[in-house]
Every structure is written in C-alpha cells, then in structure tokens.
N, C-alpha and C positions, 0 to 999 in steps of 0.2 A: 431495629432488627439488623444483625449484618446482613451485607451486600456487597459484591464487587459488580460496579459499573465500568463498562467499557466505551470509552468517550471518544467520539470523532474529533478533529481537531481541523482548523483550514488547511488546505494544501496550499494555499499561497494567499487567498484573500481572505483577509479577517471579517469582513462582512459575511462570510459563511458561518462563522460561528451561530449554534442556534442558542436561544434564549434557556432552554432546558440544561444544555451542556454546561451552561454558566451556572446557572443554580446549582446543579449536580456538584460541581466541582467546589463551589463554595462552600456547601453543605457537608462535603465530605470530612472524614478524619483524617484522610492522609491521600496524597495524590500520587501515584507512581509515573515518573516520566522517564522517557525513553534518553533525554538528554537536560537535566535541570536548567541548564543555562541556556538553550533554545526555547523551553517551554517557560524560563522565568519572564522571558519578553511577553509571551501570550497572557501570564497570569499577572503581568504589572498592566496591560492594556485593559483588561476586564477586569481590574481591581480584586484580584482574588488572591487571598493571603493563606490558605491552605498551606500546611507544610507538606514539601515534596521531597520523596526518595528517589533514588536512580534506580531503573528496571530495565535492563538492556539485555543484548543477547550473551553478553560475556558474564553476567552474574544471576541471570535468572533462574538457572539451574540449582544455585545455592541458598536463593531467597525466597522458594516458595514455600518451605516448612515454617518458615517464621512467619510470613503472611497469613497462611492459612489459619496460625496459632491465633492471630491477630484479628482475624476475621471470625473465627468463632469464639472470640472473645467479646463479641458484640459491636467491633469496629464497621464502620462503611469506608470501603476503598474504592477510589477511582483511579482506572490507567488510562493513560493518554501516550501516544507516540509523537515523534516531531511533528510530523503531519499526517492527515488521513485517519483512517479507522484503524486502531490496534489488532495486532493477529494477523493483518493481512501484510503479508511479506514484512512484518515487524514483529518485536516481542508481544507475548500475550497468550499464546496458544496453552502455554505449561501451566500458567497460574489459571485459566478458564478451565481445564480439564482437571486440574486438582479441586477447585471448588465444584464441580461436576461431581466429583469422585466422594466428595465430602458433604455432600447436600447442602452446600450453601449456594444462595440464589446469585444469579448472573443475568445482570440487565443490560444489554448491549444498545446505546441509543443510535437510533440513524443519523446520518450526517455524512460527512466528505468522505470521499473516497476516490482516487484518481481513475481506476479504471473504466467505471460507468460512464462517466462524460467523455472518455476516449474512445469508447465502443460506440457510443451514440453519435458522436460526430464523425465516425469514420465512414457512415453510410454503408457498411457491411452489414450482412443479415445479423442480427442480433436476436432473434427467437431462441436460438440455440447457439451456445458459446461455452469454451473451456478458459479458464484462467491458469496461467503457468508460471506467473510470478516471474522472479530471475531464474534463468537457466544455469545449471552447474556450471563453475568456471571452468574446469578442465575435464574432471573424471566424469563419465557420464553424458557429457554433453553431446556428442555424437549418437549416442545411442537415444537419447530423449529426441533429437532431430529425427532418427530414422524411424522412431516411434509416432511420430506427431506428421510423418511426411504423408499419410493416408487418412489423417484426420478430415472428416466432412465439416466439422464446425468450425465456426469463427474463432480463431485462438488470440489470447492477450498475453503480451509479456512486459516486462519492467525491464528497462535497459539502462543502463548507465551511460552519459554521455560520450565518454572516453570509448566506448565500446559498441556504439550504435553503427559505426562502418564496418565494422567486422561482423555483426550480427547480421546486417542487411546482406551482406555477401555470402553470407551462411545460408540467409533465405533462399537467396538465387540458386545456390548450391542444391539445397534440399529441398525446397518446395517448387524451384522454378523461376526461370526469369519473367514470366508473364501472371505470376501469382499477385492479386489483389495487395495492397500494403497501406496502411495509414498510419503514421505518425505523431503523435499530440505530444507537445511539448510545453511546460510551464503554465499548464493548465490553470486558469482563475486567476494568473498573473498578468502583469501590463503586456509583457511580449508573447503572450500565449499564440500559438500556430498549430495548424494540422497540415501536414504535407500529405497527398494521395497518389497512387498511382501504381503502377507495376514494381515490383520487388527492383527491377533492372533501374528503373526511373528514378524511383525514391533513392536508392544507393548511390546515382550519380549526382541529385541532389545534393547530398550530405557530403559526399567525396568534395564537392566544390565549395559546400558552405560547412565548415565544422559547427557540430551541434554543441547547444549550451541549455544546462537545465535539466530538470526531471522529466522524463521519457516514457511514454506508453505506446508501445507498439501492437498493432492491430493487424491479423493477418486473414483474408480470406481461405475458406476451407477448401480442400480438393474437390473440384466439380467432377 
C-alpha cells in the first residue's frame, strides 16, 4: 500500500539517526532528498542503496503531480531534507498537502529537529511558544517584528550565521535591550554552544566573536 514517509535525519551527529528511519529508507521505493550529494553521504554511512531524486524548493512545485501519480500507482516514497525534519523550514509541505488532498497516507517519523533542543536548552518558558522559522529577508520583515513585539509567548527563529548580528540588533530595537535571548549553534555537533543573556549582552558577544554554523535564536516573550 502506497504511503509517503516523512523521515527526519540527524542535524549534526549521525548517532541521532533512528533504527526506524534506516529501515524505512532501505525499504522505500524512492527517496526524495533536498540535496542528493549531501544525503548521499548519509546513505553510504548507513548502507542504504535506495534510489534518490532531488526534491527542493526550486523544483517541488513542478514534481508534485508526478509524485502523486507514483504514490497512487502503489509506490512508497520517503522524503528527507539535508538535516532535521522535512517541511520545518524545508521542502515538504506541498507534497504532504497534496497527499492529504488525494487520500494518500502520510507518516511522519519522530526524530531530529533543531528548534526543540534549542528551546529546552534556553531555560526560557517552554509551556507556550511560537515557531517563526526564518524571518522575511526584506519585504515584511519590519511588519513581522512589529507584530511580534507584543507577543507574550517564547519565540523561536532560525538565523543564518552571517545575519545573526543584524538580527540581534533588531531584537534590541524591537523587543528591547533587556529582553532575554538564547542563541544555540552547532546543535549536536562537536562545537555546540548556547549563549544566554539579554539581547544587548548577546549582541555584544557575537559582535566580538563572529558566529559560525547553524543557529537557533530563542527569545523570551513580553512580560
């Protein structure tokens, strides 16, 4: 019976790969990968020989119909991203939605994702939170900040390293210099670290020390 599996992959440490994820990837008819070169290394490590196709933000609109046809034809497809859980700030939503609309079963495996450990590590309230992912590049960025300025729940953002200092300066501007902030980078990797403090303190830290690696910013809500 056809099914779309959403399969999380490690965000840095290969030991975070689950037994079930390996089994699903080995047994699937096709693996959809954000970047087949990146995922090829993962497949080689776990001795997975299933055929892969590229499925990324630049082609997912064009490939959905064909993939739905293959699923309707009885194939089992597994979707992975470069790291973490697909469809969370990564390709996957369009295909998942199309499967739901066509009554094709979707099974998302539990597994690695960056924002959960960053939230827990932050020490900020995690009983209620919102996930914002990447902020808009230009258009809509200020509007988003203005809408979030009154948010009382803990906020989670994904930030590119070359934009972290700019983003922290915006946190100071829109949320206030004393707002509590936690920056987690290189989660699960050798040089993992979490820097906590006020927005102004954390900004000064990264102005003096250029950030590297994948970054999750967690910001306390307005009190």
